[in-house]
C-alpha positions as CSV (number, residue, x, y, z in Angstrom):
1,M,0.0,0.0,0.0
2,E,1.0,3.6,-0.6
3,F,-0.1,6.5,1.6
4,E,-0.4,10.2,0.7
5,A,-1.4,12.9,3.3
6,I,-2.9,16.1,1.8
7,K,-2.6,18.9,4.3
8,S,-5.0,21.8,4.8
9,R,-3.6,25.2,3.8
10,K,-3.7,26.6,7.3
11,P,-4.5,25.5,10.9
12,I,-8.1,24.8,11.9
13,I,-7.4,25.6,15.6
14,H,-5.0,28.3,16.8
15,S,-3.5,28.9,20.2
16,G,-4.9,32.0,21.9
17,I,-1.9,34.2,21.1
18,H,-2.9,34.1,17.4
19,T,-5.9,36.2,18.2
20,F,-4.0,38.3,20.7
21,D,-5.6,36.5,23.7
22,V,-2.3,36.4,25.6
23,L,-4.1,35.8,28.9
24,G,-6.3,33.0,27.7
25,W,-6.1,29.4,29.1
26,D,-4.7,28.2,25.7
27,S,-2.6,31.3,24.9
28,M,0.6,29.4,24.2
29,W,-0.3,26.0,22.9
30,A,-3.3,24.3,21.3
31,Y,-2.3,20.8,20.5
32,H,-2.8,17.0,20.8
33,P,-6.4,16.8,19.3
34,S,-9.0,14.0,19.8
35,V,-12.1,14.2,17.6
36,V,-15.5,12.4,17.8
37,E,-18.8,12.8,16.0
38,F,-22.1,13.2,17.9
39,K,-25.6,14.3,16.7
40,K,-24.3,15.7,13.4
41,K,-21.6,17.7,15.0
42,Y,-17.8,17.2,15.5
43,Y,-16.2,17.7,18.8
44,L,-12.4,18.4,18.9
45,F,-10.8,18.1,22.3
46,Y,-7.3,19.4,22.8
47,T,-4.7,20.4,25.3
48,G,-4.3,24.1,26.0
49,R,-1.3,25.7,27.7
50,N,-0.7,29.1,29.2
51,I,1.7,30.7,31.6
52,S,0.5,32.1,34.9
53,S,2.1,33.9,37.8
54,N,1.7,33.1,41.5
55,R,3.6,33.8,44.8
56,L,6.2,31.2,43.8
57,G,6.9,32.7,40.4
58,M,5.9,31.7,36.9
59,G,4.1,28.5,36.2
60,I,2.8,26.5,33.3
61,N,-0.9,25.4,33.2
62,D,-2.2,22.6,31.0
63,N,-5.9,21.9,30.7
64,I,-8.3,20.2,28.2
65,G,-10.6,22.3,26.0
66,L,-13.1,21.8,23.3
67,A,-14.0,23.2,19.8
68,I,-17.2,22.3,17.9
69,S,-17.9,22.2,14.2
70,K,-20.7,21.2,11.8
71,D,-18.5,20.7,8.8
72,L,-14.9,19.9,10.0
73,K,-13.8,23.3,8.6
74,K,-15.1,26.1,10.8
75,W,-14.5,25.5,14.5
76,N,-15.8,27.4,17.5
77,K,-13.7,27.1,20.7
78,L,-15.3,27.1,24.1
79,K,-13.9,29.9,26.2
80,I,-13.0,27.8,29.2
81,P,-11.5,24.3,29.7
82,I,-14.0,21.4,30.0
83,L,-11.6,19.4,32.2
84,K,-9.2,21.1,34.6
85,T,-6.4,20.1,37.0
86,G,-7.4,18.5,40.3
87,K,-7.3,19.9,43.8
88,D,-4.1,20.2,45.7
89,G,-2.9,16.8,46.7
90,S,-4.7,14.9,44.0
91,W,-2.9,12.8,41.4
92,D,-3.6,15.3,38.7
93,S,-3.0,18.6,40.6
94,Q,0.0,19.6,38.5
95,F,-1.5,19.2,35.0
96,I,-3.9,17.3,32.8
97,A,-3.3,16.8,29.1
98,H,-3.1,14.5,26.0
99,C,-6.7,13.2,26.0
100,Y,-8.2,10.5,23.9
101,V,-12.0,10.4,23.6
102,F,-14.1,7.5,22.5
103,K,-17.7,6.1,22.8
104,D,-18.5,2.9,24.5
105,G,-22.1,1.9,24.9
106,N,-24.2,5.0,25.6
107,K,-21.4,7.0,27.1
108,F,-18.3,8.8,26.1
109,Y,-15.0,8.3,27.9
110,M,-11.9,10.3,28.0
111,L,-8.5,8.9,28.8
112,Y,-6.1,11.7,29.9
113,D,-2.7,12.2,31.5
114,G,-2.2,13.7,34.9
115,S,0.6,14.4,37.4
116,R,0.8,15.5,41.0
117,K,2.4,18.8,42.0
118,G,6.0,18.4,43.2
119,N,6.5,15.0,41.7
120,W,6.4,14.8,37.9
121,L,5.2,11.3,37.4
122,E,2.6,10.9,34.7
123,S,-0.3,8.4,34.9
124,I,-3.5,7.8,33.0
125,G,-6.9,8.7,34.3
126,L,-10.5,8.4,33.1
127,A,-13.5,10.7,32.8
128,E,-17.0,10.1,31.4
129,S,-19.7,12.1,29.9
130,E,-23.1,11.7,28.2
131,N,-23.1,14.9,26.2
132,L,-19.3,15.7,25.6
133,I,-19.6,19.0,27.5
134,D,-20.0,17.9,31.1
135,W,-17.3,15.5,32.4
136,E,-17.0,13.6,35.6
137,K,-13.6,12.2,36.7
138,Y,-13.5,8.6,37.9
139,V,-13.1,8.6,41.6
140,G,-10.6,5.7,41.5
141,N,-8.1,7.6,39.2
142,P,-5.5,7.0,38.0
143,I,-6.5,3.7,36.2
144,F,-3.0,3.0,34.8
145,T,0.3,3.8,36.4
146,V,4.0,3.3,35.8
147,G,5.2,-0.3,35.9
148,A,8.4,-2.2,36.7
149,N,9.7,-2.3,33.1
150,W,12.9,-0.4,32.5
151,W,11.5,1.6,29.6
152,E,8.4,3.0,31.4
153,K,9.7,3.8,34.9
154,R,9.1,7.6,34.7
155,H,5.8,8.1,32.8
156,V,2.9,6.3,31.2
157,S,0.9,8.7,29.0
158,R,-0.3,9.7,25.6
159,C,-2.5,6.7,25.1
160,C,-5.4,5.4,23.0
161,V,-7.7,2.4,23.3
162,F,-9.0,0.0,20.7
163,K,-11.8,-2.4,21.5
164,E,-12.3,-5.7,19.7
165,N,-14.4,-8.7,20.7
166,G,-15.1,-7.3,24.1
167,V,-11.4,-6.7,25.0
168,Y,-9.9,-3.3,25.5
169,Y,-6.4,-2.8,24.1
170,L,-4.5,0.1,25.6
171,Y,-1.6,1.5,23.7
172,Y,0.5,4.0,25.5
173,A,3.8,5.8,25.7
174,G,6.3,4.7,28.3
175,H,9.1,7.1,29.4
176,D,12.4,5.9,30.9
177,G,13.5,9.4,31.8
178,E,15.1,10.2,28.4
179,R,13.0,8.6,25.7
180,E,9.4,7.4,25.0
181,R,8.5,4.0,23.5
182,I,5.1,2.4,22.9
183,G,3.7,-0.3,25.2
184,M,0.5,-2.3,25.3
185,A,-1.9,-3.6,27.9
186,K,-5.3,-5.3,27.6
187,G,-8.3,-6.3,29.7
188,E,-12.0,-7.0,29.7
189,S,-12.5,-3.5,31.3
190,L,-10.4,-0.4,31.6
191,F,-10.1,-1.0,35.3
192,G,-8.2,-4.2,35.2
193,L,-5.6,-3.8,32.4
194,T,-2.7,-6.1,32.3
195,R,0.6,-5.4,30.4
196,C,1.1,-7.7,27.5
197,F,4.9,-7.7,27.2
198,G,7.9,-6.8,29.2
199,Q,9.3,-4.9,26.2
200,P,7.8,-2.1,24.1
201,V,5.4,-3.2,21.3
202,L,7.0,-0.6,19.1
203,D,10.5,0.8,19.7
204,I,12.4,3.9,18.6
205,G,14.3,4.0,15.3
206,K,18.0,3.4,14.7
207,E,20.6,6.1,15.0
208,G,20.1,8.6,12.2
209,E,16.5,7.7,11.5
210,W,13.5,10.1,11.8
211,D,12.2,8.5,15.0
212,E,15.5,7.8,16.8
213,K,14.9,10.0,19.8
214,S,11.4,9.1,20.9
215,I,8.0,7.7,19.8
216,S,4.6,8.2,21.3
217,D,0.9,9.1,20.7
218,P,-0.3,5.8,19.3
219,R,-3.6,5.7,17.4
220,I,-5.1,2.5,16.1
221,I,-7.6,1.9,13.2
222,K,-8.5,-1.2,11.3
223,Y,-8.5,-0.8,7.5
224,N,-9.8,-3.8,5.5
225,K,-8.1,-6.8,7.2
226,E,-5.0,-5.0,8.6
227,Y,-4.4,-2.9,11.7
228,M,-2.7,0.5,11.4
229,M,-0.8,2.2,14.2
230,F,-0.1,5.9,13.7
231,Y,2.5,7.4,16.0
232,S,4.7,10.4,16.6
233,G,8.4,10.2,16.0
234,I,11.1,12.7,17.0
235,D,14.5,12.9,15.5
236,K,17.8,14.0,17.1
237,R,17.0,17.7,16.4
238,G,13.6,17.5,18.1
239,V,11.6,17.7,14.8
240,E,8.2,15.8,15.2
241,R,6.7,13.8,12.4
242,L,3.9,11.2,12.0
243,G,4.7,7.6,11.2
244,L,2.8,4.4,10.6
245,A,3.2,0.7,11.6
246,I,1.1,-2.1,10.2
247,G,0.0,-5.4,11.8
248,K,-1.9,-8.5,10.9
249,D,-3.0,-8.6,14.5
250,L,-2.9,-6.2,17.5
251,F,0.4,-7.5,18.9
252,S,3.0,-7.5,16.2
253,W,3.8,-4.4,14.2
254,R,6.2,-3.5,11.3
255,K,7.0,0.1,10.5
256,Y,6.0,1.4,7.1
257,K,9.2,1.5,4.9
258,K,8.4,5.0,3.6
259,N,7.9,6.7,6.9
260,P,7.1,9.4,7.9
261,I,3.7,9.5,6.2
262,L,3.2,13.1,7.4
263,D,6.3,15.3,7.3
264,V,7.0,18.9,8.3
265,S,7.0,21.7,5.7
266,V,10.2,23.6,5.2
267,Q,8.6,27.1,5.0
268,S,5.2,26.8,6.6
269,W,3.2,26.8,9.9
270,D,4.3,23.2,10.6
271,R,8.0,23.6,10.1
272,T,9.1,21.8,13.3
273,S,6.1,19.6,14.1
274,A,3.5,17.6,12.2
275,A,2.6,14.9,14.7
276,R,0.8,14.3,18.0
277,A,-2.2,13.4,15.9
278,D,-5.6,11.8,16.1
279,I,-6.8,9.6,13.2
280,R,-10.5,9.3,12.5
281,I,-12.8,8.1,9.7
282,F,-15.7,10.3,8.9
283,N,-17.9,9.9,5.8
284,N,-15.6,7.2,4.5
285,R,-12.6,9.6,4.6
286,I,-9.5,9.2,6.8
287,Y,-8.6,12.4,8.6
288,I,-5.4,13.2,10.4
289,F,-5.9,15.9,13.0
290,Y,-2.4,16.9,14.0
291,S,-0.3,19.3,16.1
292,D,1.7,21.7,14.1
293,K,4.4,24.1,15.2
294,K,6.5,26.6,13.4
295,N,8.5,28.3,16.2
296,F,7.3,27.9,19.8
297,F,3.5,27.9,19.6
298,Y,1.5,24.8,18.8
299,N,-1.7,24.9,16.6
300,I,-3.9,22.2,15.1
301,G,-4.1,21.3,11.5
302,V,-5.8,18.6,9.4
303,A,-4.8,16.4,6.5
304,N,-6.7,13.9,4.4
305,L,-5.1,10.5,4.2
306,Q,-5.4,8.7,0.9
307,I,-4.5,5.0,0.6
308,K,-3.5,3.4,-2.7
309,K,-3.1,-0.3,-3.1
């Protein structure tokens, strides 16, 4: 198979500074999208970042926000986050970010990352909603934490879930303190997930390759009889691109030989990042909603993925 990603000409979601909202909750960054369809509308969830000051000095705030569209082209951002950091002392009191939203039964669920103040150790939590606007965090959060494996001793984060035959498959980024790799767990519910391997299910690239520094942000879809894992890769210079791995099952993956499938543009608004993406199929078209960055500020763009046999 051959893959071609056709980008939009400009971002669909901007960070607040683009509209001179320098004090807004997403003034610095708008990135890491997750998109679902509900009642003929599209809901794009994203992580927003700003800088605030307090008695201890300057601080960075990450929260999760929402934009809504009827046509996937024009988006209206809500003015305030729909999911905020927890109270002092809670597991997500420092920040929440990197959500993945999906429907299961009659409810929507959000997997998201959180960390406690004073101890940067990311875990994965869960929230639920019936209308995609009002969210309730699970009281037993976090549902997935760091394990004993050498490659995930610092963080587990940036995850997605794929459900098949009543089994939930969680794909996540494990951080060893320097690099991220992609791991896998499964279970009959999200509250009893068991790691599948002692090693990553997908590892970083070789020295000199486009994903040699770190890989993360897995997204899984099934296309015909094959599974596809889309993931972010970072090279030694810190440039972020989107790659693809293909599997006959959900356990064994081979990287696409012509990676990356979504590259940065030399002179454009995604000069240093075209990654941290969500992959969705709407109206028989495959959309890549991705995080783009030119200098310091993240925005969100979209591309249409065409697959040729």
